[in-house]
Wavefront OBJ file of the C-alpha trace (Angstrom):
o trace
v 22.861 -1.408 11.900
v 25.796 -0.049 13.757
v 28.149 -0.971 16.472
v 26.826 -0.039 19.665
v 29.400 2.683 21.095
v 30.266 1.361 24.659
v 33.243 3.588 26.492
v 33.877 2.771 30.002
v 35.150 4.995 32.331
v 38.041 3.938 34.021
v 39.755 7.165 35.676
v 39.991 6.148 39.749
v 36.082 7.279 41.734
v 34.925 5.475 38.483
v 37.470 2.218 38.777
v 37.145 1.124 42.606
v 33.548 1.891 42.708
v 32.940 -1.262 40.407
v 34.039 0.122 36.552
v 37.237 -2.323 36.891
v 34.034 -5.436 37.033
v 32.791 -3.595 33.640
v 34.366 -5.920 30.844
v 33.461 -8.248 32.824
v 30.079 -7.315 32.147
v 30.603 -7.048 28.741
v 33.450 -10.449 27.392
v 29.997 -12.377 29.095
v 27.713 -11.305 26.341
v 27.401 -14.140 24.226
v 29.652 -13.343 20.166
v 27.024 -12.894 18.224
v 25.125 -9.748 20.628
v 29.774 -9.158 21.131
v 30.507 -8.395 18.329
v 27.882 -5.569 17.668
v 29.253 -4.088 19.957
v 32.742 -1.196 19.951
v 34.311 -1.316 24.070
v 36.427 1.340 24.835
v 38.498 2.614 27.771
v 38.754 6.141 28.852
v 41.133 7.563 30.922
v 37.706 9.710 32.432
v 34.881 11.140 31.323
v 34.633 14.005 33.320
v 31.681 13.575 35.515
v 32.477 13.046 38.957
v 32.276 16.568 39.596
v 28.851 17.113 38.398
v 27.475 15.293 42.181
v 26.197 11.846 40.244
v 27.786 9.005 41.493
v 30.428 6.680 40.154
v 31.226 4.393 38.387
v 30.318 6.318 34.483
v 29.945 4.991 30.666
v 28.823 6.231 27.844
v 26.000 4.204 25.554
v 25.952 5.745 22.216
v 27.367 9.414 23.591
v 24.927 8.903 26.225
v 25.675 9.284 29.466
v 24.925 6.311 32.203
v 26.057 7.307 36.430
v 26.172 4.699 38.803
v 26.414 1.048 36.430
v 26.877 -2.252 37.932
v 26.999 -5.521 35.350
v 23.983 -6.350 35.526
v 22.606 -3.001 34.794
v 25.585 -2.389 31.823
v 23.613 -6.077 30.279
v 20.723 -4.602 30.651
v 21.534 -1.392 28.686
v 23.006 -3.326 25.961
v 20.584 -5.960 25.409
v 17.895 -3.067 25.883
v 20.565 -1.290 23.189
v 20.605 -4.403 20.912
v 16.907 -4.605 20.880
v 15.934 -0.920 19.732
v 18.572 -1.809 16.693
v 17.474 -4.653 15.602
v 14.300 -3.353 14.875
l 1 2 3 4 5 6 7 8 9 10 11 12 13 14 15 16 17 18 19 20 21 22 23 24 25 26 27 28 29 30 31 32 33 34 35 36 37 38 39 40 41 42 43 44 45 46 47 48 49 50 51 52 53 54 55 56 57 58 59 60 61 62 63 64 65 66 67 68 69 70 71 72 73 74 75 76 77 78 79 80 81 82 83 84 85
């Protein structure tokens, strides 16, 4: 089972629209779950011109728009569950 790859956009629009808070969501996970997640930060994921809504996060290469702290936790828990089965 490989680590879940998470890339959080820290571009200006994503940052002010909530991206700055997403690190806290990952950090709030229990240590045994957190160690299964590889988090990185991008200066921009290049999606703001696609008429979506920031902040953007990539999870295992899949780009997700309008991510909140609670939705990111839910997404990561689903990914952790899917990796375990």
